[in-house]
C-alpha positions as CSV (number, residue, x, y, z in Angstrom):
1,M,-43.5,14.9,8.1
2,M,-43.2,15.0,11.9
3,R,-42.0,18.4,13.3
4,V,-40.9,19.2,16.8
5,T,-40.9,22.7,18.1
6,F,-38.3,24.0,20.4
7,E,-41.0,25.3,22.8
8,E,-41.7,21.7,23.6
9,I,-38.2,21.0,24.9
10,G,-37.1,24.2,26.5
11,P,-35.2,27.4,25.5
12,R,-34.1,27.0,21.9
13,P,-34.4,29.0,18.6
14,D,-37.9,30.2,17.9
15,K,-38.3,28.2,14.7
16,A,-39.1,24.5,14.5
17,Y,-36.5,22.0,13.2
18,H,-37.2,19.2,10.7
19,I,-36.7,15.6,11.8
20,E,-34.0,15.2,9.1
21,E,-32.0,18.0,10.9
22,L,-32.3,16.2,14.2
23,I,-31.1,13.0,12.6
24,A,-28.1,14.8,11.0
25,V,-27.2,16.3,14.4
26,V,-27.4,13.0,16.2
27,M,-25.3,11.3,13.6
28,S,-22.8,14.1,13.7
29,R,-22.3,13.7,17.4
30,Q,-21.0,10.2,16.9
31,L,-18.0,11.3,14.8
32,R,-14.5,11.6,16.3
33,N,-11.6,13.7,15.2
34,G,-9.2,11.9,12.8
35,E,-11.6,9.3,11.6
36,T,-12.3,8.2,8.0
37,V,-16.1,8.0,7.3
38,G,-17.9,6.6,4.3
39,T,-21.4,7.7,3.3
40,G,-23.9,6.4,0.8
41,A,-24.4,7.8,-2.7
42,G,-27.7,9.5,-2.1
43,S,-27.2,10.4,1.5
44,A,-27.6,14.1,2.0
45,V,-28.3,13.6,5.7
46,A,-25.0,11.7,6.2
47,R,-22.9,14.1,4.3
48,A,-24.4,17.0,6.3
49,A,-23.6,15.2,9.5
50,C,-20.0,14.7,8.4
51,R,-19.5,18.3,7.4
52,L,-21.2,19.5,10.7
53,A,-18.7,17.4,12.6
54,Q,-15.8,18.9,10.7
55,L,-16.9,22.4,11.6
56,R,-17.4,21.5,15.2
57,Q,-15.7,18.7,17.1
58,A,-13.8,16.9,14.4
59,P,-11.8,19.2,12.1
60,D,-9.4,16.4,11.0
61,L,-12.2,14.0,10.1
62,T,-12.1,12.7,6.5
63,F,-15.3,11.6,4.8
64,V,-15.8,10.1,1.3
65,A,-19.1,10.6,-0.5
66,G,-20.3,7.4,-2.2
67,G,-21.2,7.7,-5.8
68,S,-18.9,10.6,-6.7
69,G,-15.9,9.4,-4.6
70,A,-15.4,13.1,-3.5
71,V,-13.1,13.3,-0.5
72,N,-14.1,16.1,1.9
73,P,-16.6,17.9,-0.4
74,Y,-17.2,21.4,1.0
75,L,-21.0,20.9,0.4
76,E,-22.2,24.5,0.9
77,P,-25.0,24.4,-0.3
78,L,-25.9,20.8,0.4
79,T,-27.1,18.8,-2.6
80,A,-29.5,15.9,-2.8
81,S,-27.1,13.6,-4.5
82,S,-23.3,13.1,-4.0
83,C,-23.1,12.7,-7.7
84,D,-24.0,16.4,-8.3
85,Y,-21.0,18.1,-9.9
86,S,-21.0,20.7,-7.2
87,N,-19.7,18.1,-4.8
88,L,-16.5,18.0,-6.7
89,D,-15.4,21.1,-4.9
90,C,-13.4,18.9,-2.7
91,E,-9.9,17.8,-1.7
92,A,-9.6,14.7,-4.0
93,V,-11.8,12.3,-6.0
94,L,-11.5,8.5,-5.7
95,T,-12.3,6.1,-8.5
96,A,-15.0,3.6,-7.9
97,A,-12.4,0.8,-7.5
98,D,-10.5,2.8,-4.9
99,L,-13.7,3.7,-3.0
100,L,-14.8,0.0,-2.8
101,S,-11.3,-1.2,-1.9
102,S,-11.0,1.3,1.0
103,V,-14.1,-0.3,2.5
104,A,-13.1,-3.9,1.8
105,S,-9.6,-3.4,3.1
106,G,-10.9,-2.1,6.5
107,R,-9.5,1.5,6.0
108,V,-12.9,3.1,6.9
109,D,-13.5,3.7,10.6
110,L,-17.3,4.3,10.3
111,F,-19.9,4.0,7.6
112,F,-23.3,5.6,7.5
113,Y,-25.9,3.6,5.6
114,G,-29.6,2.8,5.4
115,G,-32.0,0.7,3.4
116,L,-35.4,-0.5,2.4
117,Q,-35.5,-2.8,5.5
118,V,-33.5,-3.3,8.7
119,D,-34.1,-6.3,11.0
120,K,-33.8,-6.9,14.7
121,F,-30.1,-7.9,14.3
122,G,-29.1,-4.9,12.2
123,N,-29.0,-6.6,8.8
124,V,-29.9,-4.2,6.1
125,N,-31.7,-4.7,2.8
126,L,-31.1,-2.2,0.0
127,S,-31.6,-4.7,-2.9
128,L,-35.2,-6.0,-3.3
129,L,-38.5,-6.7,-1.6
130,G,-40.3,-10.0,-1.9
131,N,-39.5,-13.7,-1.5
132,D,-38.6,-14.3,-5.1
133,P,-35.4,-12.5,-6.2
134,A,-36.2,-13.2,-9.9
135,H,-39.6,-11.4,-9.5
136,P,-39.2,-8.8,-6.7
137,K,-42.1,-6.6,-5.6
138,L,-39.6,-3.7,-5.6
139,R,-36.0,-3.5,-6.7
140,G,-33.7,-1.2,-4.8
141,P,-30.4,0.4,-5.8
142,G,-28.3,-2.6,-4.7
143,S,-25.2,-3.2,-2.8
144,A,-22.0,-1.3,-3.9
145,A,-19.8,-1.5,-0.8
146,L,-22.4,-2.7,1.7
147,P,-21.5,-6.4,1.7
148,F,-18.1,-5.4,3.1
149,L,-19.4,-3.6,6.1
150,S,-18.3,-6.3,8.5
151,L,-14.8,-5.1,7.8
152,V,-15.5,-1.5,8.7
153,G,-14.7,-0.3,12.2
154,R,-18.3,0.4,13.1
155,G,-21.6,1.1,11.3
156,I,-24.4,3.6,11.9
157,I,-27.7,2.8,10.3
158,F,-30.1,5.7,9.6
159,M,-33.8,5.2,8.6
160,T,-36.0,8.2,7.8
161,N,-39.2,6.2,7.9
162,H,-39.7,4.1,11.1
163,H,-42.5,1.7,10.1
164,P,-43.3,-2.0,10.6
165,R,-42.6,-2.5,6.8
166,S,-39.0,-1.1,7.2
167,F,-38.2,-2.4,10.7
168,V,-38.8,-6.1,10.1
169,D,-38.2,-9.3,12.0
170,K,-36.0,-10.6,9.1
171,V,-34.9,-8.8,5.9
172,D,-36.0,-10.1,2.6
173,F,-32.4,-9.9,1.3
174,R,-29.3,-9.3,3.3
175,T,-27.4,-6.5,1.4
176,A,-25.4,-5.3,4.4
177,P,-24.6,-7.8,7.2
178,G,-25.4,-6.7,10.7
179,F,-25.2,-9.2,13.5
180,L,-26.3,-12.1,11.2
181,E,-28.8,-14.3,13.2
182,G,-27.8,-12.9,16.5
183,G,-25.2,-13.2,19.2
184,E,-24.0,-16.8,18.7
185,S,-23.7,-16.5,14.9
186,W,-21.9,-13.2,15.2
187,H,-19.4,-14.5,17.8
188,T,-18.7,-17.6,15.7
189,A,-18.0,-15.4,12.7
190,Q,-15.6,-13.3,14.8
191,I,-13.7,-16.4,15.9
192,A,-13.5,-17.6,12.2
193,G,-12.1,-14.2,11.2
194,L,-15.0,-13.4,8.9
195,V,-15.7,-10.1,10.6
196,Q,-13.2,-7.5,11.8
197,G,-15.3,-4.5,12.9
198,V,-17.6,-4.2,15.8
199,G,-20.8,-4.2,13.6
200,P,-23.6,-1.6,13.7
201,V,-23.5,0.4,16.9
202,L,-26.6,2.6,16.4
203,V,-29.8,2.9,14.4
204,I,-31.1,6.4,14.1
205,S,-34.6,6.8,12.8
206,N,-37.2,9.6,12.6
207,L,-38.7,8.3,15.9
208,A,-35.8,7.2,18.1
209,V,-32.2,6.1,18.6
210,L,-31.5,2.4,19.1
211,D,-28.6,0.1,19.6
212,F,-28.0,-3.6,20.1
213,E,-27.9,-5.6,23.3
214,E,-24.3,-6.8,24.0
215,E,-24.9,-10.6,24.1
216,S,-28.0,-11.3,22.0
217,K,-27.2,-8.5,19.5
218,A,-30.9,-7.8,19.4
219,M,-32.1,-4.2,18.8
220,R,-32.6,-2.1,21.9
221,L,-34.3,1.3,22.4
222,V,-31.8,4.0,23.6
223,S,-33.9,7.2,23.4
224,V,-37.1,8.6,21.9
225,H,-37.1,11.9,20.0
226,P,-38.8,14.9,21.5
227,G,-42.6,14.5,21.3
228,V,-42.4,10.7,20.6
229,T,-43.4,8.0,23.1
230,V,-42.0,4.5,23.8
231,E,-45.4,3.1,22.8
232,Q,-45.3,4.9,19.4
233,V,-41.8,3.4,18.7
234,K,-43.0,-0.1,19.7
235,A,-46.1,0.2,17.4
236,A,-43.9,1.3,14.5
237,T,-41.5,-1.7,14.8
238,G,-42.2,-5.0,13.2
239,F,-40.5,-7.1,16.0
240,E,-40.1,-7.0,19.8
241,L,-37.6,-4.4,20.9
242,I,-35.6,-4.6,24.1
243,I,-36.9,-1.7,26.2
244,P,-34.8,-0.5,29.1
245,E,-36.5,0.5,32.4
246,I,-35.7,4.1,31.7
247,V,-35.8,5.6,28.2
248,P,-34.6,9.2,28.0
249,T,-35.4,11.8,25.3
250,T,-33.0,12.4,22.5
251,L,-31.0,15.6,23.1
252,P,-32.4,18.0,20.5
253,P,-30.1,20.3,18.4
254,A,-28.4,23.0,20.3
255,Q,-28.6,26.5,18.8
256,E,-25.0,26.4,17.5
257,E,-25.5,23.0,15.9
258,L,-28.6,24.2,14.1
259,R,-26.9,27.4,13.0
260,I,-23.9,25.6,11.4
261,L,-26.1,23.0,9.9
262,R,-28.3,25.6,8.2
263,E,-25.2,27.4,6.8
264,I,-24.3,24.1,5.2
265,D,-27.8,23.5,4.1
266,S,-28.5,27.0,2.9
267,K,-31.2,25.9,0.5
268,G,-33.2,24.0,3.2
269,L,-32.8,20.6,1.6
270,L,-33.2,18.8,4.9
């Protein structure tokens, strides 16, 4: 696991932070007060990001933990799975049908999700690997609400393993639609009313933050995490990224962000 020390980036707490903590902090910064956010069933990082936002800049944010349907679980201490019974210390619990319909009806402002693969246009595969669906090389957990993500306000993809096998030119199976085959196909789908949201706005990995170029909808590098180079990100990506002339370093966790996050994650799960 890659670790980055605070000494490398200036005056910060004297202990190193884990990359999952950095990912959670970066995700949390994207959340706005009053939004409704959906997270995946096994996503401890996403749930930590939501709770961190509630305790900082977004006290009226509502988030729903996939799997359990728990609305605003208090989380302390953070658990690996949202289906852990301790997550039911929450404000309400949605049925699976209500949870899926909230996404399909466009009542979710933002959805955090990841997968086995993501391609250059932000399509995500969480279903299977291989060219033969009847005999996959690997079978993933599947879709749940992910096929409806074109109806969500915006999506943020997070990948904890940035590697050419996970960042691919084209996914083996499109579980969650991104920008389809790129700009023209996405714009055509918008005109036809097949998509309502703005699509995925960010990809956050263990190496970098990325977004999508406005017209082509191809993936673009936004920042590299402390201690990571642009060349490392390019080598770990299975397609050609759009690289701006200037690529800054991702802003690391502030002392207050890390303090609150570790109060949530008192067992050190991240």
